N, C-alpha and C positions, 0 to 999 in steps of 0.2 A: 802201411801202404796208403797213399793219398786217395786213391780212387775207390778203394773198397771193392775192387773188381771181383775179388774172390766171393763176395756176397752173392753175386748173381749166378754163380757157377751151376747150380742144378738145373736151371731153366733152359739154357741153350741145349744141354744134353737131352732134354725131353722134347726138343723141337719147338720150344716157345720163343718167338721173336722177342729179342731183348734190346733195349736202347739204354745206354749208360750216358748220363749227362755229367760232365766233369768240368769244374771251374778252371782247372789249370790250363795253361796255353798249349801244353803238349806233354809228351813223356818227360819224366823227371830227368834233369841234367845235374851236373855238379858232382862234387866229391863228398858224398855222405854215404856211409855204409848203412847196412840194415842189420837189425838183430831180430831174428825170427824166434818169437817165444813159442813154447810148446803148443798152445792152441793154434797159432798160425801155421806151425809145421804140420799139424794134423789136417788142417784145411787144405794146404798145398798137397799133402800126401793123398787125400781123398780125390783131389783133382788130377792126380797123376803127375804133378809138377815138382814135388820135392826131390824126387830122384833125378830129375832133369836139370837141376841146378848144377852148373859146372863145378866139379870138385876143386879145380884150381882157384876158384873164386869164393870158396866157403871154408869155414873152420867151425868145428863144434867146440863148445865151451861148457865145462861142468860147473865152474864157479865164477861169479863176478864179485869183485871187491869194489865197493863204492867208497871213494875217499874225498875228503875236503881238499881244497886247493892247499897245497903245502904237504899233503901226504897223510894226514891222520884219517884212519879208516872209520867210516860211518857205519857200514854194515856189509855183510857178505850174503849173497844169494847163492844157495847150493841147489842146483837143479837135480842133483843126484838123489834128493829126498823125494822126487816125484817118481811115479811108476813108469817103466819103459813102455813104449819105445821112444817117447818124447821127453826123456829126462835129461835134457840138455838145451842149451841155446845154440842157434846156428847164426854165426856172424858172417856176413857176406860183404864183398866189395860193393862199391856204389851201385845201387839200383838193380842188382842181379835178380832178386825175387820179383820186383816190380816188372822188369822187362820179360821175365818168363811168363808172367800172367798176360802181359800185353801180346806177346807172341802167340800164346794159346788162343786169345780172343781174335786175333787177326785171321787165324786159321778156321774160325767158326763162322760159317756164313749167316747164321741167324742172329749175330750180335753186331750192333752198330755202336761205336764209341764217338761221342761228339764233345770235343774239347772246346774250351771257352764258352761253356754253356752254364746258365744260372737258372735254377728253379725260381719261378715267380708266383705260382699259385696252383690251386687245384681246380679242375673242371668238375662240376657237380650237376646231377640231375636229381631234383628233389633232395633227398638226404643221402644220396649215394655218390661216391667218388667214381668218375668215369674217365679220368685222365688228368693231365697237368698242362700248365703253361710254362714256358721258359723263354729265355733270351739268349741269343748267341750273337755277340757283338751288338749291333743295333737292331738286328732282326728279331722280332717276336714270333713264336710259333707255339702250336699246341700239339699234344699227343693224346690220342684216344687210347685207353688201355683197360684191360680187365683187371690188372693188378698194378698198383703204383707202390713202389718201395722207396723210402727216403733214407739215405745214409747221411747223417748230419755230422758236420764238422764243428768248428768252434763257434760259428755264428748262428747255427740252428735255424736257418730260414725255413726249413720244412715244418718245424713244430708249430709255429704260430697259426698258419692257415688250417692246420689239421686239428687244432685245439688239443694237442697232446703235450705232455711233459717230455723233455728230451730223453730219448731212449731209442731203441731199435724199433722202427715203425713199419708195419706192413698194412696196407689198406686194400681190401679185396672188394672187387665189384661183383655183385650178385649176377649170375647168368640166367 
């Protein structure tokens, strides 16, 4: 999932106002299916979303055979070796899981999703992080926050100003 929206899930349910900055211009389009790995299924299940995926748009798969072009098998992944209930992959039609998450976020009044937004830096007071700066189109803006979470993609723009190695980063402001 491009947005990593499921990462923020516990906060809105606790009434914490949450803003998600997403570089993409909007919800995903196009014809690409999704494969939900066991950990992703568990997250969606904890959010109450896994059971809401339309059954006509999903199929469970026990084994995947990965092959070279021309047919020679490279390897087989057998999800049946994992403990239930997530001992399978779930294959969906294009963007089914992503749109289920977006629909859930739209129903949550404490969440704001800002497309075409790019993280540009951190706001600091002395040695503490107190928010972030970002750009949406040509407009620059800042967000004051008690907690700033960065989910990095390929370019890891969040890591350098935080002085962290690429990984999952959570920066907490002291209250």
